[in-house]
C-alpha positions as CSV (number, residue, x, y, z in Angstrom):
1,X,27.1,38.7,-2.7
2,X,23.8,37.4,-1.5
3,X,23.2,33.7,0.1
4,X,21.2,32.3,-3.1
5,X,23.8,33.6,-5.4
6,X,26.6,31.8,-3.5
7,X,25.0,28.6,-3.6
8,X,24.0,28.9,-7.4
9,X,27.4,29.6,-8.2
10,X,28.3,26.1,-5.6
11,X,25.9,24.4,-7.9
12,X,27.0,25.6,-11.3
13,X,30.6,24.9,-9.7
14,X,29.9,21.5,-8.5
15,X,27.8,20.2,-11.5
16,X,30.9,21.6,-14.0
17,X,33.3,19.7,-12.2
18,X,31.2,15.8,-12.1
19,X,31.0,16.8,-16.2
20,X,34.2,17.7,-16.2
21,X,35.1,14.3,-14.2
22,X,34.1,12.4,-16.6
23,X,35.6,13.5,-19.6
24,X,38.5,13.1,-18.6
25,X,37.6,9.8,-16.3
26,X,36.3,9.0,-20.6
27,X,40.2,9.3,-22.6
28,X,42.0,7.7,-19.4
29,X,40.6,4.7,-20.3
30,X,42.0,4.0,-23.5
31,X,40.6,0.9,-24.4
32,X,37.0,2.9,-23.2
33,X,37.6,5.1,-26.5
34,X,38.9,2.5,-29.0
35,X,35.8,0.5,-28.6
36,X,33.7,3.1,-29.1
37,X,34.9,4.1,-32.2
38,X,35.1,0.8,-33.3
39,X,32.2,-0.9,-32.2
40,X,29.6,1.2,-34.2
41,X,31.6,1.4,-37.5
42,X,31.8,-2.4,-37.1
43,X,27.8,-2.8,-36.9
44,X,27.2,-0.6,-40.0
45,X,29.7,-1.4,-41.8
46,X,29.1,-5.3,-41.3
47,X,25.2,-5.1,-40.4
48,X,24.7,-3.1,-43.8
49,X,26.9,-4.4,-46.0
50,X,25.6,-7.2,-44.8
51,X,22.3,-7.3,-45.1
52,X,22.6,-5.0,-47.7
53,X,21.3,-7.3,-50.5
54,X,18.7,-9.0,-48.6
55,X,15.7,-6.6,-48.8
56,X,15.6,-2.2,-49.4
57,X,15.2,0.7,-46.4
58,X,12.7,2.8,-47.2
59,X,12.0,4.5,-50.4
60,X,14.9,5.0,-52.7
61,X,17.0,4.2,-49.8
62,X,19.1,0.8,-49.3
63,X,19.5,-1.0,-46.4
64,X,22.8,0.4,-45.5
65,X,21.7,4.2,-45.9
66,X,18.4,3.0,-44.0
67,X,20.6,1.4,-40.8
68,X,22.8,4.7,-40.7
69,X,20.0,6.6,-38.3
70,X,20.2,3.3,-36.5
71,X,24.0,3.3,-36.1
72,X,23.9,6.7,-34.5
73,X,20.6,6.2,-32.3
74,X,23.0,2.9,-31.3
75,X,26.0,5.5,-30.5
76,X,23.9,7.7,-28.6
77,X,22.2,5.4,-26.6
78,X,24.8,3.4,-25.1
79,X,27.6,5.6,-24.5
80,X,24.6,7.8,-22.8
81,X,23.3,5.0,-20.5
82,X,26.9,3.8,-19.8
83,X,27.7,6.4,-19.5
84,X,25.5,6.7,-15.9
85,X,27.0,3.1,-14.6
86,X,30.3,5.9,-13.2
87,X,27.2,6.7,-10.0
88,X,27.8,3.2,-9.4
89,X,31.6,3.3,-8.9
90,X,31.8,6.6,-7.4
91,X,30.0,4.7,-4.6
92,X,31.8,2.0,-4.1
93,X,34.5,4.5,-4.2
94,X,33.1,7.1,-1.5
95,X,33.4,10.2,-4.3
96,X,29.8,9.7,-4.4
97,X,29.6,10.7,-0.9
98,X,32.0,13.3,-0.4
99,X,30.2,14.8,-3.0
100,X,26.8,14.3,-1.4
101,X,27.6,16.0,2.4
102,X,28.3,19.5,0.7
103,X,26.0,22.3,1.1
104,X,24.4,22.1,-2.9
105,X,21.9,19.6,-3.0
106,X,21.4,16.4,-5.1
107,X,20.8,18.9,-8.2
108,X,23.8,19.7,-9.9
109,X,25.3,15.3,-9.2
110,X,21.9,14.7,-11.9
111,X,22.9,17.8,-14.3
112,X,26.7,17.1,-13.9
113,X,26.0,13.5,-14.9
114,X,23.6,14.3,-17.6
115,X,25.4,17.3,-19.3
116,X,29.3,14.9,-18.6
117,X,27.6,11.8,-20.2
118,X,25.6,12.9,-22.9
119,X,28.4,15.5,-24.1
120,X,31.0,12.5,-24.3
121,X,27.3,10.3,-26.6
122,X,27.3,13.8,-28.1
123,X,30.6,13.7,-29.5
124,X,31.1,10.5,-30.5
125,X,28.2,10.4,-32.7
126,X,29.0,13.5,-34.3
127,X,32.3,12.4,-35.4
128,X,31.0,8.9,-36.5
129,X,28.8,11.9,-38.9
130,X,31.9,13.2,-40.1
131,X,32.7,9.8,-41.2
132,X,30.2,9.0,-43.0
133,X,29.8,12.1,-44.7
134,X,33.3,12.2,-45.7
135,X,32.9,8.9,-47.4
136,X,30.4,10.6,-49.3
137,X,27.1,8.1,-47.8
138,X,25.3,10.6,-46.4
139,X,25.1,14.8,-48.1
140,X,26.1,17.3,-46.0
141,X,23.0,20.0,-46.2
142,X,21.2,22.8,-44.1
143,X,19.4,19.4,-41.6
144,X,22.2,18.8,-40.3
145,X,22.0,21.6,-38.3
146,X,18.3,20.4,-36.8
147,X,19.9,16.7,-36.5
148,X,22.6,17.6,-34.6
149,X,20.5,19.4,-31.5
150,X,18.1,16.0,-31.6
151,X,21.0,13.9,-31.7
152,X,21.7,16.3,-27.9
153,X,18.4,15.7,-26.4
154,X,18.0,12.0,-27.0
155,X,21.5,12.1,-25.2
156,X,20.0,13.7,-22.3
157,X,16.9,11.2,-22.4
158,X,18.7,8.6,-22.5
159,X,21.2,9.0,-19.8
160,X,18.8,10.2,-17.6
161,X,17.1,7.1,-18.3
162,X,20.4,5.8,-17.1
163,X,20.6,7.8,-14.0
164,X,17.2,5.8,-13.0
165,X,18.7,2.6,-13.1
166,X,22.2,3.5,-11.8
167,X,21.2,5.7,-8.4
168,X,19.3,2.7,-6.9
169,X,21.6,-0.5,-8.1
170,X,24.1,-1.4,-6.0
171,X,26.6,-3.0,-8.6
172,X,27.2,-2.5,-12.3
173,X,26.3,-6.3,-12.7
174,X,22.8,-5.3,-11.9
175,X,23.0,-2.1,-14.2
176,X,24.1,-4.1,-17.2
177,X,21.9,-6.7,-17.0
178,X,18.7,-4.9,-16.3
179,X,19.8,-1.7,-19.1
180,X,20.4,-5.1,-21.7
181,X,17.7,-6.1,-21.0
182,X,15.4,-3.4,-21.6
183,X,18.2,-1.6,-23.9
184,X,18.4,-3.9,-26.8
185,X,14.4,-4.5,-27.2
186,X,13.8,-0.3,-26.7
187,X,16.6,-0.3,-29.9
188,X,15.9,-2.4,-32.3
189,X,11.7,-2.0,-31.3
190,X,12.1,2.3,-32.8
191,X,12.7,1.2,-36.0
192,X,16.5,1.6,-36.4
193,X,17.3,-1.9,-37.6
194,X,13.8,-2.7,-39.6
195,X,11.2,-0.6,-40.9
196,X,7.9,-0.1,-38.8
197,X,5.3,-1.8,-40.2
198,X,2.1,-0.7,-41.1
199,X,-1.1,-1.7,-39.6
200,X,-3.3,-1.7,-42.4
201,X,-6.6,-4.8,-42.8
202,X,-4.1,-7.4,-43.9
203,X,-2.0,-7.5,-40.9
204,X,-2.0,-10.3,-38.9
205,X,-2.0,-10.1,-35.4
206,X,1.4,-11.0,-34.9
207,X,2.3,-7.3,-37.3
208,X,-0.3,-5.7,-35.1
209,X,1.3,-6.5,-31.9
210,X,4.7,-5.7,-33.7
211,X,3.8,-3.0,-34.7
212,X,2.3,-1.0,-31.8
213,X,4.7,-1.9,-29.5
214,X,7.2,0.6,-32.8
215,X,4.3,3.0,-32.4
216,X,4.3,3.8,-28.7
217,X,8.3,3.7,-28.3
218,X,8.6,7.3,-27.9
219,X,13.1,6.2,-29.2
220,X,11.3,5.4,-32.5
221,X,9.9,8.9,-32.9
222,X,13.3,10.1,-32.7
223,X,14.9,7.7,-35.3
224,X,11.7,8.8,-38.3
225,X,13.0,12.5,-37.3
226,X,16.8,11.7,-37.4
227,X,16.7,9.9,-41.2
228,X,14.0,12.8,-42.2
229,X,16.8,15.0,-41.6
230,X,19.6,12.6,-43.0
231,X,17.5,12.0,-46.2
232,X,15.3,14.8,-46.9
233,X,14.6,13.8,-50.4
234,X,12.7,10.4,-49.5
235,X,9.1,10.5,-48.8
236,X,8.9,8.4,-45.8
237,X,5.4,9.0,-45.1
238,X,4.8,6.9,-48.1
239,X,6.7,3.8,-47.1
240,X,5.0,3.3,-43.5
241,X,4.8,4.6,-40.4
242,X,6.4,8.6,-40.3
243,X,4.6,11.2,-38.2
244,X,4.9,14.3,-38.7
245,X,8.6,16.1,-38.0
246,X,6.6,18.7,-34.7
247,X,5.1,15.2,-33.5
248,X,8.6,13.6,-33.7
249,X,10.1,16.7,-31.8
250,X,6.8,16.9,-29.8
251,X,7.5,13.1,-28.2
252,X,11.5,13.5,-27.9
253,X,11.8,16.3,-26.0
254,X,8.8,14.9,-24.0
255,X,11.0,11.9,-23.7
256,X,13.7,14.1,-22.0
257,X,12.4,16.3,-19.9
258,X,10.0,13.1,-18.7
259,X,13.5,11.0,-17.5
260,X,15.5,14.0,-16.1
261,X,12.4,15.1,-14.1
262,X,11.9,11.5,-12.7
263,X,15.8,10.6,-12.0
264,X,15.5,14.1,-9.8
265,X,12.2,12.8,-8.1
266,X,14.2,10.0,-7.9
267,X,17.7,11.3,-6.0
268,X,15.6,13.5,-4.4
269,X,13.5,10.8,-2.2
270,X,16.1,8.3,-2.3
271,X,18.2,7.7,0.2
272,X,20.1,5.0,-0.5
273,X,23.3,6.6,-2.6
274,X,24.1,7.9,1.3
275,X,25.3,4.5,2.5
276,X,28.7,3.1,2.0
277,X,28.7,-0.5,0.0
């Protein structure tokens, strides 16, 4: 076996070890597992039923159905990103330093953390969807396969975004503050909670500003495609902003690739994590 093959095998092994460690850590924290299951369910039930009579979702959908993709997106978004908080904890415990001195480079660290966190987020979202399909809120159809792939891509993008923030961060408090400052607006302005407003001649300045921000949010395109895959019978183009599936997939994949490359570039150039704090 050549040195290159040995290094590659060691890198894959290190990435697998880190991903597996994320799973073990998640399931050992029972309160985290309970919160991960109940929080999105409560969000969907409370907001869905509470606002069901206030306004309609889009087309033939009531608000509870319209809000369903937003809830799934919320699961992936917060679970994937907050899984990367373990980077800060590992650094404080000295585990990250022991990983970085191994002759495998930093790419396996990124891959392991992203794969582990993304898998946790994906499984949670799938478990929630199984429950929703079981109660008959959404009909099961062939589009669910594409939906599962889309959720995986979004999970990778969000987990990589979390790595970008967590890698240079020194405290979990700072991580929470920054992520909540950026995450909640990113989720709310993705069309998950309310439709993206049309930009017609009668639109005011506020509507143009809000609609413009929502249109440049890459998560909006993921949400449009997620909603289209869940409810293929609805013509979303007739009720508002609904780019084609090709555009939605292109933006979502670009978001995943972009955040992953930025995270990799940041990890390669930074030495701050080498210092035990």
